[in-house]
N, C-alpha and C positions, 0 to 999 in steps of 0.2 A: 505494499500500499504505500502511496505518495501522498502526503498531506500538505495541505495549506493551511496553517493556524494563523488567524488574525488576532492581532493582540496578543501574541505570545510572549511579549516582555512585561506584562502585566501580572497580576497576583494570580488568578487562577490559570490563565494561560501559561505561564512559566512552569508552575507546577505540573500542568498537563504534560508540556514538553519533556520535562525531566521524567514523568512517569511512563510516557509513551516510549522514548528512547531507551529506557530500561527494560520494559516488558516486550517491546516489539523491536529488537536491536536490529533487524533486517529491514525496516522501514524507513522512509525518507521523509523530512519535515522541512518545510520553507515557512519561516515565520515572518510574517508581514506586520509591522508595528509602526507606527508614527512616532513613537517615544515622546507622548505627551508627559507631563508631570509624573503620572503614575506609572509609566512604562519605563523599566529600568534594566539595562542590559547585565548589570551585575547579578541579577536573578539567574542568568544562563552561564555566568562565567566558566562553570564546570563541563559545560557542554560545547562551547564555542569552536572547539577544534575537532569536534565529532564529524567524520566525513559524510554523515547522513543527516547533517543539521546545516541548514543555510538561513542567514538573517537578510532580509531586504527592509530598508527603511523606507517606509512611504504610507501614505493616507488612503484609507479604503473608500474616500470619496473621489480618488483619481482614477478615472476609468482606465487610463493607459497604463498605470503602475499595476493595477489589479489585473489587467488582462494578460499582462507579461508574467505576474506571479503564478497566475493560475494555467499557464501554457502547458506544462507537463504534468499536472498533478490530476488525480481522480477523487479525492475526497476533500471537502472544506470543513473545518472546525472553526466556528466563527464566534470567537470571544470578544472582540474588538468593540468597546463601548465606552461610553462616559457613563459613570455609574454612581456617583456621589450625589444623594438627593439633596444635601444643603446646597452643593454647587448648582443643582439644577434650578433651585429656588432663585438664586441670585443671577443666574446666566443660563437661561434656558435654550438660547439659540443653538449653542454648540452641541446641545444634547440631541435636538432635532436633526442637525446636520450630519451628526456621525452616526447616531444610532438609526435613523430612519434612511436618510440619503444614503449613508454609507453601505446600509444593508441592501439597498434597491440597486446600488452600482454593483457589489457582489453578486446578486441573484442574476442581473443580466449578464455578467461575464460568465457565470456558472452555466447558464442556458446555452450560450455561444459555444463554450469549451465542453459541453456535453459531459458534465461532471456527473460522477456515478452516485455520489451521496454527499448532500449539503447538510451539514448539521448546524443548528441554530441554538445558541446558548441564552437562555432568558432567566426570568426572576419571577418570585412568587409575588412581587409587588404589583403586578399586573392585575391581580384580583381585588385590589384594595384593601380592605380592613375587616376585621372580625371584632365582635364586642367581648369584653373581659366576661369570663363566666359562661359564654357561649361554647358550648363542647362540639359544635360543628367544625368541619374541616374542608378545605378546597380539595377538589378532585379535578381531573382532566377536563371534566365537562361544565365546571363553574364559570359563570359569566365573567367577563372582564369589567373592571371597574376602578381603573387608575387613577390616583389622587394627587400625583406630584407630576411635574414636567419630566422627571426622570423615567418614571414608570409608565407614563403616556407614550414617551418615544419608544419604550421596550414593547409595549402593547402594539403599536403600531408596527414595530418591526416584525413581530410575531405574526401579524395579520398578513404582511407582505410575503413572508415565507409560506405561508397556507396558500395564498393566492398564486404564487407562481408554480407551486405544486399542481394545483388544479388547473391553471391556464396553460402552462407550459410543460406540464408533465415532468418538471424538474423533481428528481428523488430526494426528498427532504424527511428530516426529522428534527424535532424540537425537545429540549429539556427545560423544564422550569426549575430552578433550585432554591432552596432556601437559603439563610444566611451562611455563607462560607467563612472558616477562619482556619489559620496555619501559618507556615513559613512564607516569607516574601509578600505579607498583606500591608498594604501602605498605610502609615500611621495617622489616618485621618479617619478610619472607621473604627467601631465601638471598642473591640477586643485589642487590637494592636495600640489604640490610643491609650485605653488604660493600662495596658502592660507597660508601655514606654514611659508614660507619665509616672507610675509607681516606681520604675528603675530609675528616673531622673529625679525623683523626690518631690514630685508635684501633687497637687490634689488632682483627682479625678472627676471631669465635669460630668453630671448626669441630668438629661433634659427633663423638665418638668417633674412630675413625681416619680419618674423612673419606672412606672408600672405598664411597660410596653413589651409585649411577650413576643418573641420570635423563636423560629425554628433553626437549630444549629446543625451545620454540616461540615465537617472536617473534612478540607479540601482534597485529601489523599483519597477519601471515599468518593468525593464527587468525581473524581478522574476515573475511578474504577466503574462509576456508573456511566460515564460517558462512553468508555470501552465497551460497556455491555450493549449500549444503544447502537454504535458503530457495528458491531458484529452481529448482533442478535435482534436488534430493533426492527420493527415494521415500517416500511416507507409510507410517509403521511401520517404517522402517528406522533402524539406527544406524551412524554413522560414525565411526572412529577419526581423531583429528588429531594426528599426530605431525610431526616435521620432520627432524632430523639422526640419520643412523643411526650416525655415528661416536660411540661412547659415550664419555662423559668422566665421571669421578667427582667428587664435590664438592671434594674437596682439589685435583685438577688444575685445576678450574674457577676456584678462588680464586687459585690460581698464576697462572693465564692473565690474570684480572683484574688483579692486582698488577702483572704485566708490561705490560700495556696501559696502566696508569696510571703506570708508572715508579716502582714501590715493591718493597720487598725483601719475599722470603718470609718474613722475621723477624716480620713483621706477623701472621702465623698464630698462633692461640692455641688449641690443642685443649681441650676442654671436656668436661664429663661428657654422655654421650649420652642421648638422649630415650627412654623405655620402646617397644618394639616397633617401632624404626626400619627401616622396608622398605630392603632392601639393594639391589634393583634394579628399574628399570620399563624396559621397551622396547616399542614399538608396531610392529605391521606395518599402515601406513597406505595399503596398496595399493587398498583399495576404494574410498576418496574419490579417489584418483589416477585409477584406471582408470574409474570410472563416472561421476565428475563433473568430470573433467580439471582437478584442483587439485593444486597442489604448491606448497612455500615460495617466495616469491620472494627471499627474503634468504638469503645464506649466514651461518652461525652468528657467525663472528668479525665479520663487517660489521654484524650485528644487535647484537652485543655492544658494539662501539665506538659506535654510535647510541645505545644505552642509557647507557652512561658518560657520553658528551658531553651527554645530556638532564639527567642528574643534576648535572653539572657546572654546567650553564647555569640551572637552576631550583632553586637553593638556598631561594630564598623559599616554594617549595612544600612541600619536605620537612623543612626544619629544624624547624619547629613541631610537627611530628608526633613528633620524638624523645622529647619528654616523656611520651608515651603509655605506660602500664604494659604491658610484654610485649615491647616493642621491645628489639633488641640481646640477643637470647638465644642462638641459635647457628645455624649452617649445616648 
């Protein structure tokens, strides 16, 4: 298999490249990444000399670069996206350009190149928000109800992928994943922000009352799920990828991180909430479990400890990123 991975210098994309080259050593990967603030080639330092890996710097909205990158590949794994909700609130235009227009450019090129499999990575946020105390969970058939410019742009990209399957017979699959965590996670997101703030001796900002519930997915398990879809998934289908059904709100999550790092809860600092903050996400991911025989390998606290240890041991990776505007906002 020869894969084009878009956004492969980002958090999930770089973890996927490491995973794929290790588990499929005979396959080839082309990594197309614009290298925005969240794209970091240091994530891929250990594979940059691998003969089966190639990096192309380019924007997925550039049709010429995309067509060139797609010239000799058979599979596209599309991670590239602007993904930080806070940034989408203050600057939505780049989210529409990258997440919607960029996806459309990729799909056009995939049709022309007769790509055998176009896999699109999406998010749980397209489904909106559930109420606290509500035991319902989203399924693949749940209606879309995005509530931020970010989630609206991802919802639009999902619809485009499905439309190209129906209209142009492009072989596609989609995964909507829950909140990922693990190595190489840019420190503007909840868990890496909390961990790096604690390591730096700073307070941990928590939005509003902190009672915002998310489903958490260790990035290594997410990579295994994508592998299952690429190799066993049915064309035209969508699969939800979640992990831990024991719901935990952001405040309790930060308290757990503080406990695991031997710090007091006095480190918590409540800050002004962000507009339209979704209250609760929850997935029923039984479809991928039953049809593709996938389930998480790592227990939540085990994966959380691995993540904390990674940040402790890789200060040279994350410390230079702390000067980037937008880091250290809130959880």
